[in-house]
N, C-alpha and C positions, 0 to 999 in steps of 0.2 A: 264722163267726157274729159279728155285731156286738154291741157291748155292750148296745144297746137290745133285743136279742132274747134275752139271757140271762135265765134264771129264777133269781133270787137268793133265798137264805134270808132271812127276817126276823131281827131281832136275837134275838127269843125262840126262833125255830127254831134259830139257831146255838148258843144256850146249851143247848138241849135236845140237839142233835146232839153237842156237845162232852161233855156229861155222859154220854150214852149210850156214846160211845167210851171215856171214862174208866172208867165202870163195867165195861165189857167187858174192859179191859186192865189195870186197876189191880192186881189181885191178883198177876199174873205179873210186873209191872214195878216195883212198890214193894217196899221192904224189908218183912219181916214186921211189924216194929214200926210203920212208917208206915201200912201197910194196916190194921192193927188199930186204930190211933188214928183213922184216917178212919172205919172202920166204927162205932166207938164214938161219934163226935161228928158224923157226917154229917147226921143229921136236924136237929140244932140249929145247926150252924155251917158246913156246906159252902157254898161259893160258886163262881161262875164270873164272871170279868171278861173282857170282850172288849176287846183292845187292838190297836193297829196292829202288824202283823207287822214285826219288825226284821230287819236284814240278816244277823244271825248264822245264820239258816236257810240262806242261800245256800250256805255251805260244806257243810252237811249234805245238802241235796237237789240240789245242782248245777243250780239254775235260779234265775232272778231272781224276786223277790217283787214282785207288783203290788199296791200298796196299795188299789186299787179292787176287786181280786178275792180278796185274801187277808186273813185275820184270825188273830190269835193268841188262844187262850183260855187263861187262867190258872185252874186249878182247885185248890182247897185248902180250908183251914179258917180261919175268921175268929175274932177274939177276941170277948169279950163285948160290945164296942161295935160289932161288925160290920165292923171293919177287917181287911183281909187279914193274917193272921198267919203262915201256912205255905203256900207254893205247893208242891203235890204233883206237878203236871204242867203243862207248857206244850204246848199242842196247836195246830199250824198247820193251818188249815182253808181250803178254798176257800169263798167266799161263793156260788158257783154250785152249785145243787142237784144237777146231774148230773156234777159233777167229783169224782172220787174222791180227790183229794189229801188226805192226812192224815198228818202226822208228829207224833210226840210226843217230848218230852224229860222224863224223870222225875226227881224229887227223888232225889239220890244217884247218878245215872247221868251227870251232866253233867261 
């Protein structure tokens, strides 16, 4: 399938997708303290930032990262000014809607 035929997530959809994955997996992958902190502050200060995927994923997933098709979502808690204060998870996602690629690196497990 050529790149023109791929159905890609919008940026908002990617953010929603990343949060859904995070919410599903956070309790079993974060420390009890980090998960409790997230639960306590999520409504006021949870954030997701989409950034270009970096090459440190290559060792973990044993495949090349295509910047046109992959994105990294940083999910965490922001400070009172809205700046990222604590990254709780880095999630590698495919921008393609029907690609199931998803890998996560959790705070305290890297």
